[in-house]
BALOBA-1460 file (C-alpha; in Angstrom, 3 decimals):
// residues 238
<rec num="1" residu="m" x="67.834" y="-233.390" z="0.192"/>
<rec num="2" residu="s" x="69.191" y="-230.509" z="-1.860"/>
<rec num="3" residu="f" x="68.706" y="-226.846" z="-1.000"/>
<rec num="4" residu="f" x="66.243" y="-226.259" z="-3.894"/>
<rec num="5" residu="e" x="64.181" y="-229.293" z="-2.883"/>
<rec num="6" residu="q" x="64.012" y="-227.990" z="0.666"/>
<rec num="7" residu="v" x="62.852" y="-224.566" z="-0.563"/>
<rec num="8" residu="s" x="60.300" y="-226.194" z="-2.860"/>
<rec num="9" residu="n" x="58.867" y="-228.316" z="-0.084"/>
<rec num="10" residu="s" x="58.768" y="-225.323" z="2.219"/>
<rec num="11" residu="l" x="56.842" y="-223.257" z="-0.311"/>
<rec num="12" residu="y" x="54.379" y="-225.827" z="-1.545"/>
<rec num="13" residu="l" x="53.738" y="-227.916" z="1.550"/>
<rec num="14" residu="d" x="54.354" y="-225.756" z="4.582"/>
<rec num="15" residu="k" x="53.439" y="-222.338" z="3.229"/>
<rec num="16" residu="p" x="50.473" y="-222.535" z="0.811"/>
<rec num="17" residu="v" x="49.858" y="-218.817" z="1.382"/>
<rec num="18" residu="t" x="53.199" y="-218.092" z="-0.304"/>
<rec num="19" residu="v" x="52.080" y="-219.982" z="-3.399"/>
<rec num="20" residu="t" x="48.783" y="-218.101" z="-3.363"/>
<rec num="21" residu="i" x="50.606" y="-214.767" z="-3.236"/>
<rec num="22" residu="l" x="52.937" y="-215.738" z="-6.083"/>
<rec num="23" residu="v" x="50.133" y="-216.954" z="-8.345"/>
<rec num="24" residu="t" x="48.024" y="-213.900" z="-7.507"/>
<rec num="25" residu="f" x="50.952" y="-211.628" z="-8.353"/>
<rec num="26" residu="v" x="51.510" y="-213.335" z="-11.723"/>
<rec num="27" residu="l" x="47.806" y="-213.144" z="-12.618"/>
<rec num="28" residu="l" x="47.670" y="-209.476" z="-11.668"/>
<rec num="29" residu="i" x="50.621" y="-208.772" z="-13.963"/>
<rec num="30" residu="i" x="48.874" y="-210.584" z="-16.824"/>
<rec num="31" residu="i" x="45.687" y="-208.614" z="-16.179"/>
<rec num="32" residu="f" x="47.631" y="-205.346" z="-16.136"/>
<rec num="33" residu="i" x="49.339" y="-206.189" z="-19.440"/>
<rec num="34" residu="s" x="45.934" y="-207.079" z="-20.948"/>
<rec num="35" residu="v" x="44.343" y="-203.740" z="-20.070"/>
<rec num="36" residu="m" x="47.363" y="-201.610" z="-21.003"/>
<rec num="37" residu="p" x="46.271" y="-201.094" z="-24.671"/>
<rec num="38" residu="a" x="42.875" y="-199.810" z="-23.491"/>
<rec num="39" residu="i" x="44.490" y="-197.524" z="-20.906"/>
<rec num="40" residu="r" x="46.985" y="-196.206" z="-23.442"/>
<rec num="41" residu="g" x="44.216" y="-195.660" z="-25.984"/>
<rec num="42" residu="y" x="42.088" y="-193.823" z="-23.427"/>
<rec num="43" residu="l" x="44.967" y="-191.501" z="-22.500"/>
<rec num="44" residu="d" x="45.756" y="-190.851" z="-26.175"/>
<rec num="45" residu="e" x="42.105" y="-190.043" z="-26.830"/>
<rec num="46" residu="r" x="42.031" y="-187.561" z="-23.952"/>
<rec num="47" residu="k" x="45.167" y="-185.873" z="-25.264"/>
<rec num="48" residu="i" x="43.678" y="-185.549" z="-28.746"/>
<rec num="49" residu="n" x="40.402" y="-184.145" z="-27.424"/>
<rec num="50" residu="k" x="42.308" y="-181.631" z="-25.293"/>
<rec num="51" residu="a" x="44.297" y="-180.483" z="-28.331"/>
<rec num="52" residu="i" x="41.132" y="-180.148" z="-30.445"/>
<rec num="53" residu="q" x="39.559" y="-177.939" z="-27.756"/>
<rec num="54" residu="k" x="42.365" y="-175.448" z="-28.326"/>
<rec num="55" residu="i" x="41.116" y="-174.506" z="-31.792"/>
<rec num="56" residu="g" x="37.444" y="-173.951" z="-31.072"/>
<rec num="57" residu="s" x="34.697" y="-173.626" z="-28.497"/>
<rec num="58" residu="q" x="32.777" y="-176.788" z="-29.496"/>
<rec num="59" residu="y" x="33.530" y="-179.935" z="-31.434"/>
<rec num="60" residu="l" x="31.823" y="-183.035" z="-32.765"/>
<rec num="61" residu="k" x="33.683" y="-186.313" z="-32.969"/>
<rec num="62" residu="q" x="33.478" y="-189.142" z="-35.536"/>
<rec num="63" residu="v" x="31.008" y="-187.340" z="-37.759"/>
<rec num="64" residu="i" x="29.215" y="-188.825" z="-40.776"/>
<rec num="65" residu="l" x="27.532" y="-186.314" z="-43.099"/>
<rec num="66" residu="p" x="25.943" y="-186.547" z="-46.571"/>
<rec num="67" residu="d" x="28.246" y="-185.621" z="-49.439"/>
<rec num="68" residu="g" x="25.443" y="-184.381" z="-51.702"/>
<rec num="69" residu="l" x="26.016" y="-187.198" z="-54.194"/>
<rec num="70" residu="g" x="24.166" y="-189.968" z="-52.409"/>
<rec num="71" residu="g" x="27.167" y="-190.983" z="-50.332"/>
<rec num="72" residu="s" x="28.729" y="-189.864" z="-47.087"/>
<rec num="73" residu="i" x="31.814" y="-188.109" z="-45.797"/>
<rec num="74" residu="f" x="33.579" y="-189.270" z="-42.673"/>
<rec num="75" residu="l" x="35.317" y="-186.756" z="-40.431"/>
<rec num="76" residu="d" x="37.230" y="-187.411" z="-37.240"/>
<rec num="77" residu="y" x="36.265" y="-183.984" z="-35.885"/>
<rec num="78" residu="i" x="34.411" y="-180.856" z="-36.883"/>
<rec num="79" residu="v" x="35.191" y="-177.805" z="-34.757"/>
<rec num="80" residu="l" x="33.342" y="-174.528" z="-34.212"/>
<rec num="81" residu="a" x="36.096" y="-171.901" z="-34.349"/>
<rec num="82" residu="q" x="35.752" y="-168.144" z="-33.901"/>
<rec num="83" residu="n" x="34.868" y="-167.248" z="-37.493"/>
<rec num="84" residu="s" x="34.785" y="-170.603" z="-39.246"/>
<rec num="85" residu="i" x="34.049" y="-174.310" z="-39.031"/>
<rec num="86" residu="i" x="37.129" y="-176.526" z="-39.166"/>
<rec num="87" residu="l" x="37.145" y="-180.069" z="-40.496"/>
<rec num="88" residu="v" x="39.814" y="-182.290" z="-38.961"/>
<rec num="89" residu="i" x="41.203" y="-185.518" z="-40.388"/>
<rec num="90" residu="l" x="43.311" y="-187.330" z="-37.813"/>
<rec num="91" residu="k" x="46.342" y="-189.443" z="-38.778"/>
<rec num="92" residu="k" x="47.626" y="-191.600" z="-35.919"/>
<rec num="93" residu="f" x="50.916" y="-192.264" z="-37.687"/>
<rec num="94" residu="r" x="54.488" y="-192.391" z="-36.473"/>
<rec num="95" residu="g" x="57.849" y="-192.106" z="-38.166"/>
<rec num="96" residu="t" x="59.016" y="-189.754" z="-40.894"/>
<rec num="97" residu="i" x="56.419" y="-188.200" z="-43.197"/>
<rec num="98" residu="f" x="57.110" y="-186.691" z="-46.609"/>
<rec num="99" residu="c" x="54.179" y="-184.642" z="-47.860"/>
<rec num="100" residu="a" x="53.432" y="-181.665" z="-50.074"/>
<rec num="101" residu="d" x="50.413" y="-179.901" z="-51.540"/>
<rec num="102" residu="n" x="50.658" y="-181.046" z="-55.139"/>
<rec num="103" residu="i" x="51.856" y="-184.649" z="-55.055"/>
<rec num="104" residu="e" x="49.463" y="-187.581" z="-55.426"/>
<rec num="105" residu="q" x="51.079" y="-189.862" z="-52.857"/>
<rec num="106" residu="w" x="52.561" y="-189.069" z="-49.459"/>
<rec num="107" residu="t" x="55.178" y="-191.310" z="-47.867"/>
<rec num="108" residu="q" x="55.670" y="-192.666" z="-44.376"/>
<rec num="109" residu="l" x="59.089" y="-194.024" z="-43.390"/>
<rec num="110" residu="l" x="59.359" y="-196.521" z="-40.547"/>
<rec num="111" residu="g" x="62.953" y="-197.607" z="-40.172"/>
<rec num="112" residu="n" x="64.017" y="-199.035" z="-43.517"/>
<rec num="113" residu="r" x="60.456" y="-199.469" z="-44.785"/>
<rec num="114" residu="s" x="58.371" y="-196.934" z="-46.676"/>
<rec num="115" residu="y" x="54.611" y="-196.807" z="-47.139"/>
<rec num="116" residu="k" x="52.642" y="-194.741" z="-49.628"/>
<rec num="117" residu="f" x="49.248" y="-193.251" z="-48.827"/>
<rec num="118" residu="p" x="47.020" y="-190.814" z="-50.736"/>
<rec num="119" residu="n" x="47.485" y="-187.067" z="-50.408"/>
<rec num="120" residu="t" x="45.046" y="-186.377" z="-47.553"/>
<rec num="121" residu="l" x="44.619" y="-182.742" z="-48.590"/>
<rec num="122" residu="q" x="42.759" y="-183.895" z="-51.704"/>
<rec num="123" residu="q" x="40.252" y="-185.735" z="-49.527"/>
<rec num="124" residu="l" x="40.020" y="-182.697" z="-47.261"/>
<rec num="125" residu="d" x="39.308" y="-180.348" z="-50.188"/>
<rec num="126" residu="s" x="36.525" y="-182.668" z="-51.350"/>
<rec num="127" residu="d" x="35.041" y="-182.746" z="-47.836"/>
<rec num="128" residu="i" x="35.168" y="-178.946" z="-47.604"/>
<rec num="129" residu="s" x="33.282" y="-178.648" z="-50.902"/>
<rec num="130" residu="s" x="30.610" y="-181.050" z="-49.626"/>
<rec num="131" residu="i" x="30.157" y="-179.086" z="-46.397"/>
<rec num="132" residu="n" x="30.035" y="-175.794" z="-48.310"/>
<rec num="133" residu="a" x="27.135" y="-177.218" z="-50.294"/>
<rec num="134" residu="i" x="25.244" y="-177.896" z="-47.041"/>
<rec num="135" residu="v" x="25.969" y="-174.618" z="-45.230"/>
<rec num="136" residu="k" x="26.456" y="-171.927" z="-47.831"/>
<rec num="137" residu="d" x="28.446" y="-168.713" z="-47.368"/>
<rec num="138" residu="i" x="30.277" y="-170.070" z="-44.330"/>
<rec num="139" residu="d" x="34.057" y="-170.169" z="-44.041"/>
<rec num="140" residu="i" x="34.914" y="-173.881" z="-43.952"/>
<rec num="141" residu="r" x="38.540" y="-174.761" z="-43.310"/>
<rec num="142" residu="g" x="40.391" y="-178.016" z="-42.919"/>
<rec num="143" residu="l" x="43.308" y="-179.529" z="-41.046"/>
<rec num="144" residu="v" x="45.160" y="-182.819" z="-41.281"/>
<rec num="145" residu="v" x="46.502" y="-183.565" z="-37.815"/>
<rec num="146" residu="f" x="49.321" y="-186.065" z="-37.270"/>
<rec num="147" residu="s" x="50.446" y="-187.651" z="-34.019"/>
<rec num="148" residu="n" x="53.414" y="-186.180" z="-32.176"/>
<rec num="149" residu="d" x="55.393" y="-189.307" z="-33.128"/>
<rec num="150" residu="c" x="55.798" y="-187.929" z="-36.661"/>
<rec num="151" residu="e" x="58.521" y="-185.704" z="-38.054"/>
<rec num="152" residu="f" x="58.554" y="-183.747" z="-41.320"/>
<rec num="153" residu="p" x="62.182" y="-183.258" z="-42.450"/>
<rec num="154" residu="k" x="61.148" y="-181.689" z="-45.781"/>
<rec num="155" residu="g" x="58.497" y="-179.453" z="-44.273"/>
<rec num="156" residu="k" x="54.737" y="-179.755" z="-44.622"/>
<rec num="157" residu="p" x="51.756" y="-177.859" z="-46.057"/>
<rec num="158" residu="e" x="50.100" y="-175.158" z="-43.978"/>
<rec num="159" residu="q" x="47.018" y="-177.318" z="-43.429"/>
<rec num="160" residu="v" x="49.077" y="-180.146" z="-41.914"/>
<rec num="161" residu="k" x="49.661" y="-179.896" z="-38.171"/>
<rec num="162" residu="s" x="50.951" y="-182.010" z="-35.318"/>
<rec num="163" residu="l" x="49.049" y="-182.403" z="-32.051"/>
<rec num="164" residu="n" x="51.672" y="-180.273" z="-30.325"/>
<rec num="165" residu="e" x="50.949" y="-177.393" z="-32.692"/>
<rec num="166" residu="l" x="47.255" y="-177.539" z="-31.801"/>
<rec num="167" residu="e" x="48.036" y="-177.624" z="-28.088"/>
<rec num="168" residu="f" x="49.772" y="-174.258" z="-28.381"/>
<rec num="169" residu="s" x="46.855" y="-172.660" z="-30.224"/>
<rec num="170" residu="g" x="44.828" y="-169.962" z="-28.498"/>
<rec num="171" residu="i" x="41.564" y="-171.071" z="-26.906"/>
<rec num="172" residu="d" x="38.548" y="-169.576" z="-28.640"/>
<rec num="173" residu="t" x="36.473" y="-167.619" z="-26.093"/>
<rec num="174" residu="q" x="34.777" y="-165.069" z="-28.329"/>
<rec num="175" residu="l" x="31.149" y="-165.055" z="-29.357"/>
<rec num="176" residu="h" x="30.171" y="-166.445" z="-32.749"/>
<rec num="177" residu="s" x="27.930" y="-164.828" z="-35.307"/>
<rec num="178" residu="e" x="24.335" y="-166.008" z="-35.488"/>
<rec num="179" residu="k" x="24.935" y="-167.192" z="-39.058"/>
<rec num="180" residu="l" x="27.885" y="-169.328" z="-38.007"/>
<rec num="181" residu="l" x="25.969" y="-170.810" z="-35.078"/>
<rec num="182" residu="n" x="23.025" y="-171.685" z="-37.325"/>
<rec num="183" residu="a" x="25.399" y="-173.455" z="-39.714"/>
<rec num="184" residu="w" x="26.973" y="-175.334" z="-36.798"/>
<rec num="185" residu="y" x="23.633" y="-176.572" z="-35.493"/>
<rec num="186" residu="t" x="22.609" y="-177.570" z="-39.013"/>
<rec num="187" residu="l" x="25.677" y="-179.808" z="-39.262"/>
<rec num="188" residu="k" x="25.142" y="-181.100" z="-35.742"/>
<rec num="189" residu="n" x="21.544" y="-182.097" z="-36.493"/>
<rec num="190" residu="l" x="22.557" y="-183.706" z="-39.783"/>
<rec num="191" residu="s" x="25.248" y="-185.754" z="-38.077"/>
<rec num="192" residu="n" x="22.728" y="-187.002" z="-35.533"/>
<rec num="193" residu="n" x="20.165" y="-187.985" z="-38.150"/>
<rec num="194" residu="h" x="22.286" y="-189.170" z="-41.083"/>
<rec num="195" residu="s" x="23.132" y="-192.850" z="-41.440"/>
<rec num="196" residu="s" x="25.425" y="-193.928" z="-44.247"/>
<rec num="197" residu="t" x="24.435" y="-196.734" z="-46.624"/>
<rec num="198" residu="q" x="28.045" y="-197.357" z="-47.644"/>
<rec num="199" residu="s" x="29.200" y="-200.874" z="-46.800"/>
<rec num="200" residu="f" x="32.291" y="-199.807" z="-44.849"/>
<rec num="201" residu="a" x="30.528" y="-197.116" z="-42.806"/>
<rec num="202" residu="g" x="30.191" y="-199.261" z="-39.696"/>
<rec num="203" residu="d" x="33.912" y="-200.032" z="-39.666"/>
<rec num="204" residu="y" x="35.308" y="-196.629" z="-40.627"/>
<rec num="205" residu="f" x="35.831" y="-195.329" z="-37.096"/>
<rec num="206" residu="k" x="36.084" y="-198.741" z="-35.444"/>
<rec num="207" residu="v" x="39.820" y="-199.045" z="-35.971"/>
<rec num="208" residu="k" x="40.306" y="-195.657" z="-34.323"/>
<rec num="209" residu="n" x="38.293" y="-196.428" z="-31.225"/>
<rec num="210" residu="i" x="39.828" y="-197.555" z="-27.960"/>
<rec num="211" residu="k" x="39.769" y="-201.324" z="-27.771"/>
<rec num="212" residu="k" x="37.286" y="-202.376" z="-25.143"/>
<rec num="213" residu="n" x="37.518" y="-206.142" z="-25.371"/>
<rec num="214" residu="y" x="37.712" y="-207.113" z="-21.733"/>
<rec num="215" residu="i" x="36.856" y="-210.806" z="-22.179"/>
<rec num="216" residu="i" x="40.416" y="-211.882" z="-21.415"/>
<rec num="217" residu="v" x="40.485" y="-209.671" z="-18.325"/>
<rec num="218" residu="i" x="37.152" y="-211.069" z="-17.082"/>
<rec num="219" residu="v" x="38.394" y="-214.625" z="-17.569"/>
<rec num="220" residu="l" x="41.630" y="-213.885" z="-15.726"/>
<rec num="221" residu="v" x="39.861" y="-212.149" z="-12.849"/>
<rec num="222" residu="s" x="37.447" y="-215.088" z="-12.577"/>
<rec num="223" residu="a" x="40.375" y="-217.504" z="-12.580"/>
<rec num="224" residu="l" x="42.069" y="-215.451" z="-9.889"/>
<rec num="225" residu="m" x="38.973" y="-215.449" z="-7.688"/>
<rec num="226" residu="i" x="38.490" y="-219.208" z="-8.114"/>
<rec num="227" residu="w" x="42.156" y="-219.807" z="-7.348"/>
<rec num="228" residu="l" x="42.056" y="-217.661" z="-4.217"/>
<rec num="229" residu="s" x="38.882" y="-219.364" z="-3.029"/>
<rec num="230" residu="w" x="40.407" y="-222.800" z="-3.569"/>
<rec num="231" residu="r" x="43.660" y="-221.868" z="-1.859"/>
<rec num="232" residu="m" x="41.863" y="-220.433" z="1.142"/>
<rec num="233" residu="n" x="39.830" y="-223.629" z="1.523"/>
<rec num="234" residu="f" x="42.923" y="-225.749" z="0.950"/>
<rec num="235" residu="a" x="44.914" y="-223.833" z="3.557"/>
<rec num="236" residu="s" x="42.169" y="-224.279" z="6.123"/>
<rec num="237" residu="y" x="42.648" y="-228.066" z="5.995"/>
<rec num="238" residu="l" x="46.396" y="-227.887" z="6.570"/>
C-alpha cells in the first residue's frame, strides 16, 4: 500500500474527526467569503457617514423630495451645516476622473477603458433650484463627493470633493438660526411624507445599499450543522 493510500485510510477510516474538522474549515471559509461583500459594504457605509458628519451637525440619508414639477429629486445626503443646507451626491467610483464645470460629459478611466457620464454639477444645480423653491431665502449649497479610490490629474471643480477632503473638514458645533432650522425640519418632514411616482424610484438607492442577501450563508450554515450532526453520530458508531 502506498504512502498516500495509508494517509487516506488513516484520515477517512480511523480518524473521522479529522475529516469533520477539514470539511468544517472549508465551509467556514466559504461562508466568510460569502459575507465579505456585506462586511465591506457596511464598513464603507460607516466611513461615508463619518465623513458626512464632518460638514454638518445633522444629516438625512437617501432622501426623496418633490421637484416642484410633479416629479422627484433623489439625494444621497442632505446636511444641516452652520449657515446653509448642503445637498450631497455620492459617486462610488474608482480610477481616474476628468471633470470640469462647463463640459457636458465627464470621463472615468479604468485601465485602458474609458466611460462617459453626465456632468453631475448640472444635476446638482437643478436639485438646488428645486430645494430653493421649497425653502425660500435659505443658502442651499451642493457637493459631489467621490470615493477615495479616484484621482483627478487635471484638477476638479470646487464643488467636487473626495471623502478624504470631507474627513478633514471642521465639525460644525455652532448653533443654527431659527430660520435655517425651520427650513431643515420642513425638508425632513417632506422627505418622510413624500413618495415618488416615478417608475425607477424604488430602485434608485437599491444599488447603493449594502447587499444583505444571506440566503447562501444560511444554506451553508445549515449544511455545516447537518454535516457536523451526521459526523458526530457516525463517529459514535466507530
